[in-house]
C-alpha positions as YAML, in Angstrom:
chain: A
units: angstrom
residues:
- id: 1
  name: UNK
  ca: [-39.63, -76.66, 11.84]
- id: 2
  name: UNK
  ca: [-40.22, -80.27, 10.17]
- id: 3
  name: UNK
  ca: [-41.32, -80.41, 6.75]
- id: 4
  name: UNK
  ca: [-45.03, -80.98, 6.23]
- id: 5
  name: UNK
  ca: [-45.57, -84.22, 4.75]
- id: 6
  name: UNK
  ca: [-48.09, -84.47, 1.79]
- id: 7
  name: UNK
  ca: [-49.96, -87.31, 0.26]
- id: 8
  name: UNK
  ca: [-47.86, -89.48, -2.44]
- id: 9
  name: UNK
  ca: [-44.88, -88.35, -0.57]
- id: 10
  name: UNK
  ca: [-42.52, -91.43, 0.09]
- id: 11
  name: UNK
  ca: [-39.69, -89.11, 1.52]
- id: 12
  name: UNK
  ca: [-38.92, -89.65, 5.16]
- id: 13
  name: UNK
  ca: [-37.08, -87.26, 7.26]
- id: 14
  name: UNK
  ca: [-33.86, -88.44, 9.03]
- id: 15
  name: UNK
  ca: [-34.79, -89.70, 12.59]
- id: 16
  name: UNK
  ca: [-31.76, -88.33, 14.16]
- id: 17
  name: UNK
  ca: [-33.20, -84.96, 15.24]
- id: 18
  name: UNK
  ca: [-36.39, -86.93, 16.63]
- id: 19
  name: UNK
  ca: [-34.13, -89.06, 18.82]
- id: 20
  name: UNK
  ca: [-32.36, -86.08, 19.87]
- id: 21
  name: UNK
  ca: [-35.56, -84.23, 20.79]
- id: 22
  name: UNK
  ca: [-36.86, -87.35, 22.51]
- id: 23
  name: UNK
  ca: [-33.86, -87.42, 24.55]
- id: 24
  name: UNK
  ca: [-33.18, -91.15, 24.09]
- id: 25
  name: UNK
  ca: [-29.79, -92.41, 22.75]
- id: 26
  name: UNK
  ca: [-31.53, -95.34, 20.66]
- id: 27
  name: UNK
  ca: [-29.60, -97.93, 18.95]
- id: 28
  name: UNK
  ca: [-30.03, -96.59, 15.51]
- id: 29
  name: UNK
  ca: [-31.32, -100.11, 14.16]
- id: 30
  name: UNK
  ca: [-34.00, -100.14, 16.75]
- id: 31
  name: UNK
  ca: [-34.92, -96.49, 15.98]
- id: 32
  name: UNK
  ca: [-35.45, -97.18, 12.37]
- id: 33
  name: UNK
  ca: [-37.50, -100.34, 13.04]
- id: 34
  name: UNK
  ca: [-39.79, -98.35, 15.54]
- id: 35
  name: UNK
  ca: [-40.63, -96.00, 12.79]
- id: 36
  name: UNK
  ca: [-41.30, -98.57, 10.11]
- id: 37
  name: UNK
  ca: [-45.20, -99.50, 9.47]
- id: 38
  name: UNK
  ca: [-46.25, -102.82, 8.56]
- id: 39
  name: UNK
  ca: [-47.38, -101.38, 5.35]
- id: 40
  name: UNK
  ca: [-44.02, -100.59, 4.32]
- id: 41
  name: UNK
  ca: [-42.56, -104.16, 5.43]
- id: 42
  name: UNK
  ca: [-45.47, -105.70, 3.29]
- id: 43
  name: UNK
  ca: [-44.42, -103.93, 0.19]
- id: 44
  name: UNK
  ca: [-40.67, -104.67, 0.80]
- id: 45
  name: UNK
  ca: [-40.75, -108.59, 0.77]
- id: 46
  name: UNK
  ca: [-41.97, -108.84, 4.18]
- id: 47
  name: UNK
  ca: [-39.24, -106.72, 5.86]
- id: 48
  name: UNK
  ca: [-39.22, -106.33, 9.67]
- id: 49
  name: UNK
  ca: [-41.88, -103.79, 10.99]
- id: 50
  name: UNK
  ca: [-42.46, -102.01, 14.29]
- id: 51
  name: UNK
  ca: [-45.21, -104.57, 15.70]
- id: 52
  name: UNK
  ca: [-43.04, -106.47, 17.84]
- id: 53
  name: UNK
  ca: [-41.47, -103.31, 19.29]
- id: 54
  name: UNK
  ca: [-45.15, -102.08, 19.88]
- id: 55
  name: UNK
  ca: [-46.15, -104.99, 21.56]
- id: 56
  name: UNK
  ca: [-43.02, -104.60, 23.89]
- id: 57
  name: UNK
  ca: [-43.68, -100.98, 24.35]
- id: 58
  name: UNK
  ca: [-47.07, -101.54, 25.47]
- id: 59
  name: UNK
  ca: [-46.13, -103.36, 28.31]
- id: 60
  name: UNK
  ca: [-43.28, -101.09, 29.45]
- id: 61
  name: UNK
  ca: [-45.88, -98.10, 29.05]
- id: 62
  name: UNK
  ca: [-48.40, -100.00, 31.14]
- id: 63
  name: UNK
  ca: [-45.96, -100.55, 33.89]
- id: 64
  name: UNK
  ca: [-44.30, -97.13, 33.89]
- id: 65
  name: UNK
  ca: [-47.66, -95.42, 34.02]
- id: 66
  name: UNK
  ca: [-48.97, -97.71, 36.88]
- id: 67
  name: UNK
  ca: [-45.79, -96.90, 38.92]
- id: 68
  name: UNK
  ca: [-46.22, -93.13, 38.28]
- id: 69
  name: UNK
  ca: [-49.85, -93.09, 39.26]
- id: 70
  name: UNK
  ca: [-49.11, -95.14, 42.31]
- id: 71
  name: UNK
  ca: [-46.36, -92.74, 43.52]
- id: 72
  name: UNK
  ca: [-48.23, -89.39, 42.64]
- id: 73
  name: UNK
  ca: [-51.59, -90.33, 44.14]
- id: 74
  name: UNK
  ca: [-50.91, -92.25, 47.44]
- id: 75
  name: UNK
  ca: [-54.55, -91.45, 48.53]
- id: 76
  name: UNK
  ca: [-56.39, -92.88, 45.62]
- id: 77
  name: UNK
  ca: [-58.14, -96.28, 45.38]
- id: 78
  name: UNK
  ca: [-57.57, -98.69, 42.73]
- id: 79
  name: UNK
  ca: [-60.96, -97.85, 41.35]
- id: 80
  name: UNK
  ca: [-59.79, -94.27, 40.99]
- id: 81
  name: UNK
  ca: [-56.35, -95.06, 39.66]
- id: 82
  name: UNK
  ca: [-57.87, -97.46, 36.88]
- id: 83
  name: UNK
  ca: [-59.54, -94.79, 34.69]
- id: 84
  name: UNK
  ca: [-56.52, -92.52, 34.88]
- id: 85
  name: UNK
  ca: [-54.34, -95.35, 33.83]
- id: 86
  name: UNK
  ca: [-56.81, -96.09, 31.00]
- id: 87
  name: UNK
  ca: [-56.75, -92.44, 29.82]
- id: 88
  name: UNK
  ca: [-53.02, -91.94, 29.85]
- id: 89
  name: UNK
  ca: [-52.27, -95.18, 27.74]
- id: 90
  name: UNK
  ca: [-55.08, -94.64, 25.39]
- id: 91
  name: UNK
  ca: [-54.80, -94.30, 21.73]
- id: 92
  name: UNK
  ca: [-56.13, -90.66, 22.04]
- id: 93
  name: UNK
  ca: [-53.19, -89.93, 24.31]
- id: 94
  name: UNK
  ca: [-50.52, -91.70, 22.41]
- id: 95
  name: UNK
  ca: [-51.66, -90.09, 19.10]
- id: 96
  name: UNK
  ca: [-51.52, -86.64, 20.78]
- id: 97
  name: UNK
  ca: [-48.00, -87.26, 21.62]
- id: 98
  name: UNK
  ca: [-47.08, -88.39, 18.28]
- id: 99
  name: UNK
  ca: [-48.33, -85.36, 16.83]
- id: 100
  name: UNK
  ca: [-46.70, -83.10, 19.44]
- id: 101
  name: UNK
  ca: [-43.39, -84.84, 18.73]
- id: 102
  name: UNK
  ca: [-43.78, -84.60, 14.87]
- id: 103
  name: UNK
  ca: [-43.42, -88.63, 14.56]
- id: 104
  name: UNK
  ca: [-45.42, -88.63, 11.54]
- id: 105
  name: UNK
  ca: [-42.60, -87.06, 9.54]
- id: 106
  name: UNK
  ca: [-40.19, -89.87, 10.40]
- id: 107
  name: UNK
  ca: [-42.77, -92.81, 9.46]
- id: 108
  name: UNK
  ca: [-41.77, -95.29, 6.92]
- id: 109
  name: UNK
  ca: [-45.06, -96.18, 5.25]
- id: 110
  name: UNK
  ca: [-46.29, -98.30, 2.39]
- id: 111
  name: UNK
  ca: [-48.02, -96.58, -0.57]
- id: 112
  name: UNK
  ca: [-51.48, -97.54, 0.58]
- id: 113
  name: UNK
  ca: [-50.83, -95.43, 3.84]
- id: 114
  name: UNK
  ca: [-49.15, -92.66, 1.99]
- id: 115
  name: UNK
  ca: [-52.19, -92.24, -0.15]
- id: 116
  name: UNK
  ca: [-54.49, -92.00, 2.71]
- id: 117
  name: UNK
  ca: [-52.39, -89.72, 5.10]
- id: 118
  name: UNK
  ca: [-51.30, -92.67, 7.37]
- id: 119
  name: UNK
  ca: [-48.60, -90.47, 9.06]
- id: 120
  name: UNK
  ca: [-51.49, -88.62, 10.83]
- id: 121
  name: UNK
  ca: [-53.72, -91.38, 11.78]
- id: 122
  name: UNK
  ca: [-54.47, -92.05, 15.47]
- id: 123
  name: UNK
  ca: [-53.88, -95.66, 15.31]
- id: 124
  name: UNK
  ca: [-50.43, -95.45, 13.46]
- id: 125
  name: UNK
  ca: [-49.26, -92.52, 15.42]
- id: 126
  name: UNK
  ca: [-50.14, -94.39, 18.62]
- id: 127
  name: UNK
  ca: [-48.31, -97.64, 17.81]
- id: 128
  name: UNK
  ca: [-45.27, -95.81, 16.84]
- id: 129
  name: UNK
  ca: [-45.11, -94.08, 20.02]
- id: 130
  name: UNK
  ca: [-45.53, -97.57, 21.65]
- id: 131
  name: UNK
  ca: [-42.69, -98.95, 19.39]
- id: 132
  name: UNK
  ca: [-40.34, -95.99, 20.39]
- id: 133
  name: UNK
  ca: [-40.78, -96.98, 24.01]
- id: 134
  name: UNK
  ca: [-39.98, -100.43, 23.18]
- id: 135
  name: UNK
  ca: [-37.05, -99.48, 21.30]
- id: 136
  name: UNK
  ca: [-35.78, -97.22, 24.29]
- id: 137
  name: UNK
  ca: [-36.31, -100.22, 26.55]
- id: 138
  name: UNK
  ca: [-34.09, -102.44, 24.38]
- id: 139
  name: UNK
  ca: [-31.55, -99.81, 23.80]
- id: 140
  name: UNK
  ca: [-31.00, -98.32, 27.43]
- id: 141
  name: UNK
  ca: [-33.00, -100.54, 29.82]
- id: 142
  name: UNK
  ca: [-36.17, -100.14, 31.95]
- id: 143
  name: UNK
  ca: [-35.10, -97.18, 33.97]
- id: 144
  name: UNK
  ca: [-34.30, -94.86, 30.90]
- id: 145
  name: UNK
  ca: [-37.40, -96.03, 29.10]
- id: 146
  name: UNK
  ca: [-39.46, -95.34, 32.28]
- id: 147
  name: UNK
  ca: [-38.06, -91.93, 32.39]
- id: 148
  name: UNK
  ca: [-38.75, -91.58, 28.70]
- id: 149
  name: UNK
  ca: [-42.53, -92.32, 29.28]
- id: 150
  name: UNK
  ca: [-42.65, -89.94, 32.09]
- id: 151
  name: UNK
  ca: [-41.29, -87.09, 30.18]
- id: 152
  name: UNK
  ca: [-43.94, -88.02, 27.35]
- id: 153
  name: UNK
  ca: [-46.85, -88.07, 29.54]
- id: 154
  name: UNK
  ca: [-46.03, -85.16, 31.86]
- id: 155
  name: UNK
  ca: [-48.22, -82.52, 29.95]
- id: 156
  name: UNK
  ca: [-51.15, -85.01, 30.30]
- id: 157
  name: UNK
  ca: [-51.06, -85.80, 33.88]
- id: 158
  name: UNK
  ca: [-53.62, -83.24, 34.85]
- id: 159
  name: UNK
  ca: [-55.70, -83.58, 31.82]
- id: 160
  name: UNK
  ca: [-57.17, -87.09, 32.47]
- id: 161
  name: UNK
  ca: [-60.95, -85.85, 32.39]
- id: 162
  name: UNK
  ca: [-60.35, -84.24, 28.80]
- id: 163
  name: UNK
  ca: [-58.63, -87.35, 27.70]
- id: 164
  name: UNK
  ca: [-61.43, -89.67, 29.13]
- id: 165
  name: UNK
  ca: [-63.91, -87.51, 27.34]
- id: 166
  name: UNK
  ca: [-62.09, -87.75, 24.07]
- id: 167
  name: UNK
  ca: [-62.26, -91.51, 24.34]
- id: 168
  name: UNK
  ca: [-65.91, -91.81, 24.91]
- id: 169
  name: UNK
  ca: [-67.44, -88.45, 24.30]
- id: 170
  name: UNK
  ca: [-71.04, -89.34, 24.28]
- id: 171
  name: UNK
  ca: [-70.78, -90.84, 27.63]
- id: 172
  name: UNK
  ca: [-68.96, -88.01, 28.95]
- id: 173
  name: UNK
  ca: [-71.49, -85.45, 27.73]
- id: 174
  name: UNK
  ca: [-74.22, -87.57, 29.03]
- id: 175
  name: UNK
  ca: [-72.54, -87.29, 32.60]
- id: 176
  name: UNK
  ca: [-71.90, -83.78, 32.46]
- id: 177
  name: UNK
  ca: [-75.79, -83.39, 31.33]
- id: 178
  name: UNK
  ca: [-76.76, -85.52, 34.18]
- id: 179
  name: UNK
  ca: [-74.69, -83.36, 36.64]
- id: 180
  name: UNK
  ca: [-76.30, -80.24, 35.23]
- id: 181
  name: UNK
  ca: [-79.76, -81.75, 35.68]
- id: 182
  name: UNK
  ca: [-80.52, -81.35, 31.96]
- id: 183
  name: UNK
  ca: [-82.46, -83.29, 29.46]
- id: 184
  name: UNK
  ca: [-80.91, -86.12, 27.41]
- id: 185
  name: UNK
  ca: [-78.77, -84.58, 24.50]
- id: 186
  name: UNK
  ca: [-80.65, -84.56, 21.18]
- id: 187
  name: UNK
  ca: [-78.61, -85.51, 18.04]
- id: 188
  name: UNK
  ca: [-79.34, -84.64, 14.31]
- id: 189
  name: UNK
  ca: [-77.32, -85.96, 11.71]
- id: 190
  name: UNK
  ca: [-76.98, -84.93, 7.96]
- id: 191
  name: UNK
  ca: [-75.11, -86.54, 5.23]
- id: 192
  name: UNK
  ca: [-73.57, -85.04, 2.03]
- id: 193
  name: UNK
  ca: [-71.68, -86.26, -1.08]
- id: 194
  name: UNK
  ca: [-71.69, -89.44, -3.05]
- id: 195
  name: UNK
  ca: [-72.15, -92.93, -1.58]
- id: 196
  name: UNK
  ca: [-68.51, -93.63, -2.05]
- id: 197
  name: UNK
  ca: [-67.30, -90.44, -0.39]
- id: 198
  name: UNK
  ca: [-69.88, -89.40, 2.05]
- id: 199
  name: UNK
  ca: [-69.51, -87.08, 4.98]
- id: 200
  name: UNK
  ca: [-71.63, -86.29, 7.84]
- id: 201
  name: UNK
  ca: [-72.32, -83.26, 10.10]
- id: 202
  name: UNK
  ca: [-74.11, -83.97, 13.44]
- id: 203
  name: UNK
  ca: [-75.68, -81.21, 15.70]
- id: 204
  name: UNK
  ca: [-76.34, -81.95, 19.55]
- id: 205
  name: UNK
  ca: [-78.32, -79.72, 21.54]
- id: 206
  name: UNK
  ca: [-79.00, -79.96, 25.29]
- id: 207
  name: UNK
  ca: [-81.89, -78.28, 27.05]
- id: 208
  name: UNK
  ca: [-82.85, -77.78, 30.64]
- id: 209
  name: UNK
  ca: [-86.53, -76.87, 30.41]
- id: 210
  name: UNK
  ca: [-86.95, -74.18, 27.84]
- id: 211
  name: UNK
  ca: [-83.36, -73.16, 28.22]
- id: 212
  name: UNK
  ca: [-81.01, -74.42, 25.58]
- id: 213
  name: UNK
  ca: [-77.61, -75.08, 27.37]
- id: 214
  name: UNK
  ca: [-75.45, -75.84, 24.42]
- id: 215
  name: UNK
  ca: [-75.65, -76.64, 20.66]
- id: 216
  name: UNK
  ca: [-72.56, -78.01, 19.06]
- id: 217
  name: UNK
  ca: [-71.69, -79.57, 15.71]
- id: 218
  name: UNK
  ca: [-69.10, -81.96, 14.47]
- id: 219
  name: UNK
  ca: [-68.10, -83.59, 11.35]
- id: 220
  name: UNK
  ca: [-67.10, -87.17, 10.35]
- id: 221
  name: UNK
  ca: [-66.94, -89.77, 7.66]
- id: 222
  name: UNK
  ca: [-69.53, -91.84, 9.46]
- id: 223
  name: UNK
  ca: [-72.62, -90.88, 11.51]
- id: 224
  name: UNK
  ca: [-71.16, -92.26, 14.60]
- id: 225
  name: UNK
  ca: [-68.21, -90.41, 14.18]
- id: 226
  name: UNK
  ca: [-70.04, -87.14, 13.48]
- id: 227
  name: UNK
  ca: [-71.97, -87.68, 16.64]
- id: 228
  name: UNK
  ca: [-68.82, -88.28, 18.78]
- id: 229
  name: UNK
  ca: [-67.16, -85.10, 17.42]
- id: 230
  name: UNK
  ca: [-70.45, -82.97, 18.21]
- id: 231
  name: UNK
  ca: [-70.48, -84.70, 21.55]
- id: 232
  name: UNK
  ca: [-66.99, -83.78, 22.39]
- id: 233
  name: UNK
  ca: [-67.51, -80.08, 21.57]
- id: 234
  name: UNK
  ca: [-70.53, -80.01, 23.72]
- id: 235
  name: UNK
  ca: [-68.60, -81.54, 26.47]
- id: 236
  name: UNK
  ca: [-65.96, -78.84, 26.38]
- id: 237
  name: UNK
  ca: [-68.64, -76.05, 26.74]
- id: 238
  name: UNK
  ca: [-70.72, -77.59, 29.37]
- id: 239
  name: UNK
  ca: [-67.69, -78.81, 31.39]
- id: 240
  name: UNK
  ca: [-65.85, -75.51, 30.92]
- id: 241
  name: UNK
  ca: [-62.68, -77.40, 29.86]
- id: 242
  name: UNK
  ca: [-60.14, -75.64, 27.87]
- id: 243
  name: UNK
  ca: [-59.40, -77.32, 24.61]
- id: 244
  name: UNK
  ca: [-55.99, -78.68, 23.75]
- id: 245
  name: UNK
  ca: [-53.85, -76.36, 21.43]
- id: 246
  name: UNK
  ca: [-53.53, -77.47, 17.86]
...
């Protein structure tokens, strides 16, 4: 089991076990680069970081997912394929992959990101996954990079509804509320703590007539994020969708 990284901890695990687990024979220098965040490069005299690999990996990912969906769903229209593609290449999905593979343990981060737990931020994890895809492409070519993408995404191919809801939970909740012929969701948000470190708890309730269909809560550092967290919890309950395992 990988060592659990903590704040103020600059130590980075040897990436060789990660490469083995991912099943890609990376060029070592490209693997190191893919795991180097821009905050580390900034603090080391502008050393190279993973942003260019991320740019490349984003394109490889998009093409690989488009080909996968085209093959797997011959009867779906472009309008039906597009939301599936959007969900599978989203930050939500890529961050889940990053956590599943333990990529945060291997990231080289600057002190600013170390102090704020950057190894577990959605955006940083998602960017690192894209950079690894780019590194796989440069190391072994498109076909192996495509196979890598398919392996990463295989557990999510039948979860596009859940992934879409995680991307926009308030809209997803509204859609399932409408399908249940219920009243619009009602949100109540309360904030606690000092102004510089405030947290919020949102509660969303959905009624159909006098019947309360659901009441769910969510926490976040802003009102919007708390409402989104509450909406996602309510969506899980109303849709009957199983939550992902932590």
